[in-house]
C-alpha positions in Angstrom: -12.1 -40.5 -36.6 -11.8 -42.5 -33.4 -13.5 -45.3 -31.5 -16.1 -43.7 -29.3 -16.6 -46.2 -26.5 -15.6 -49.6 -25.1 -12.3 -51.4 -24.8 -10.6 -49.5 -27.7 -12.1 -46.1 -26.7 -10.2 -43.2 -28.0 -8.1 -45.1 -30.6 -7.7 -43.1 -33.8 -8.8 -44.7 -37.0 -7.2 -44.1 -40.4 -9.6 -43.1 -43.2 -8.8 -44.8 -46.6 -7.0 -42.5 -49.0 -8.9 -40.9 -51.8 -12.5 -39.8 -52.2 -14.1 -43.2 -52.9 -15.3 -43.7 -49.3 -17.4 -41.6 -47.0 -16.5 -42.7 -43.4 -19.3 -42.5 -40.8 -18.3 -39.7 -38.5 -17.8 -40.1 -34.7 -21.0 -38.2 -33.9 -23.3 -40.3 -36.2 -21.6 -43.5 -35.1 -22.1 -42.6 -31.4 -25.8 -41.8 -32.2 -26.2 -45.2 -33.9 -24.9 -47.0 -30.8 -27.0 -44.9 -28.5 -30.1 -46.2 -30.4 -28.7 -49.8 -30.6 -27.6 -50.0 -27.0 -24.2 -49.1 -25.6 -22.7 -52.6 -25.2 -23.1 -56.1 -26.6 -22.5 -59.6 -25.2 -20.9 -61.4 -28.1 -22.4 -62.0 -31.5 -20.9 -61.5 -35.0 -21.1 -58.2 -36.9 -21.2 -57.7 -40.6 -20.0 -54.4 -42.1 -20.8 -54.0 -45.8 -19.2 -51.2 -47.9 -17.0 -51.1 -44.8 -14.7 -48.2 -45.8 -12.5 -47.7 -42.8 -14.2 -50.5 -40.8 -15.2 -47.9 -38.1 -18.7 -49.3 -37.5 -17.5 -52.9 -37.1 -14.6 -51.9 -35.0 -16.9 -49.8 -32.8 -19.1 -52.9 -32.3 -16.1 -55.0 -31.4 -15.0 -52.4 -28.9 -18.4 -52.5 -27.3 -18.5 -56.3 -26.9 -19.3 -58.1 -30.2 -17.2 -61.2 -30.6 -16.1 -61.0 -34.3 -16.5 -59.0 -37.5 -16.6 -59.6 -41.2 -15.9 -56.4 -43.2 -16.7 -56.4 -47.0 -14.9 -53.7 -49.0 -14.0 -53.8 -52.7 -11.5 -50.9 -52.7 -8.0 -52.4 -52.0 -6.8 -49.2 -50.2 -9.9 -49.3 -47.9 -9.4 -53.0 -47.2 -5.8 -52.3 -46.2 -7.0 -49.4 -43.9 -9.5 -51.8 -42.2 -6.7 -54.3 -41.5 -4.5 -51.5 -40.1 -7.3 -50.1 -38.0 -8.2 -53.5 -36.6 -4.6 -54.1 -35.6 -4.3 -50.7 -34.0 -7.4 -51.5 -31.9 -6.1 -54.9 -30.9 -8.8 -56.7 -33.0 -6.7 -58.2 -35.9 -7.6 -61.8 -34.9 -11.3 -61.0 -34.7 -11.8 -59.2 -38.0 -12.1 -61.0 -41.4 -11.7 -58.6 -44.3 -13.2 -59.7 -47.6 -12.0 -57.6 -50.5 -14.8 -58.2 -53.0 -17.9 -56.4 -54.2 -20.9 -56.6 -51.8 -23.0 -58.5 -54.4 -20.3 -61.3 -54.5 -20.1 -61.5 -50.7 -23.8 -61.7 -50.3 -23.8 -64.8 -52.5 -21.1 -66.5 -50.4 -21.9 -65.5 -46.8 -23.8 -68.0 -44.6 -27.4 -67.2 -43.8 -28.4 -66.4 -40.2 -24.8 -65.9 -39.1 -24.8 -62.3 -37.8 -26.4 -60.6 -34.9 -25.8 -57.1 -36.3 -25.2 -55.8 -39.8 -24.2 -52.4 -41.1 -24.9 -51.3 -44.6 -23.4 -48.1 -45.8 -23.5 -48.0 -49.6 -22.7 -44.9 -51.7 -25.6 -42.5 -51.3 -26.2 -42.5 -55.0 -26.7 -46.3 -54.9 -28.7 -46.5 -51.7 -29.4 -49.7 -49.6 -32.5 -50.8 -51.5 -30.9 -53.2 -53.9 -29.4 -55.4 -51.2 -31.3 -54.7 -48.0 -33.6 -57.8 -48.1 -30.7 -60.1 -48.9 -28.7 -58.7 -45.9 -31.7 -59.5 -43.8 -31.3 -63.2 -44.6 -27.8 -63.1 -43.2 -28.9 -61.9 -39.8 -30.2 -64.2 -37.1 -33.9 -63.9 -36.2 -34.2 -60.9 -33.8 -31.0 -59.5 -35.2 -30.5 -55.9 -36.3 -29.6 -54.2 -39.6 -28.5 -50.6 -39.7 -28.7 -48.9 -43.1 -27.1 -45.6 -43.7 -28.5 -43.5 -46.6 -29.3 -40.1 -48.0 -31.8 -38.6 -45.6 -34.0 -37.5 -48.5 -34.3 -41.0 -49.9 -35.0 -43.5 -47.1 -35.5 -47.2 -47.9 -38.8 -49.0 -47.5 -40.2 -49.7 -44.0 -40.2 -53.5 -44.8 -37.9 -55.5 -47.0 -37.9 -59.3 -47.0 -37.6 -60.4 -43.3 -36.7 -56.9 -42.1 -39.1 -54.5 -40.4 -38.2 -50.9 -39.7 -37.7 -50.3 -35.9 -36.3 -46.8 -35.9 -35.4 -44.0 -38.4 -33.2 -41.0 -37.6 -31.8 -38.1 -39.5 -28.5 -36.4 -38.8 -28.1 -33.5 -41.3 -28.0 -35.1 -44.8 -27.4 -38.6 -43.3 -30.3 -40.9 -42.7 -30.1 -44.0 -40.5 -32.8 -46.8 -40.8 -32.6 -49.5 -38.2 -34.4 -52.8 -38.9 -35.1 -55.9 -36.9 -35.3 -59.4 -38.5 -38.6 -61.1 -37.8 
């Protein structure tokens, strides 16, 4: 795994040890950013079920100002910290080692310009998608990764589906907050 573009392009990222995470591969990550736009001008990014932190770090490399990564697995949280430091982003990344449900209750509404949601495929994004929408600024974007055979709803709370893609067994649903 590596950063695909931007200021940290080519930096190698460490995957958390064990089989509890499923990192988003370079190809799918690159495709997501092709749909979102290649570069950003500031804004905060939220990465839920962050795993290695690759999505948030890619967004920082492409111009986002700061990131909050939520990951309950202590080994994965350590990997995020190491990856952020390796990319030169340690001071711009907050790692919250807690369950996503707990973080959603504590994070400030309308704080993030961009949010990534990559839960285990068996769980899917449906249970938290609308609540994540409340954390994103109006006009902001939420990217949900899911099993391509089980896409989430086209509308959930303040979120409206803007695009949906399939990459093998991986589905990507991109929402905009009204």
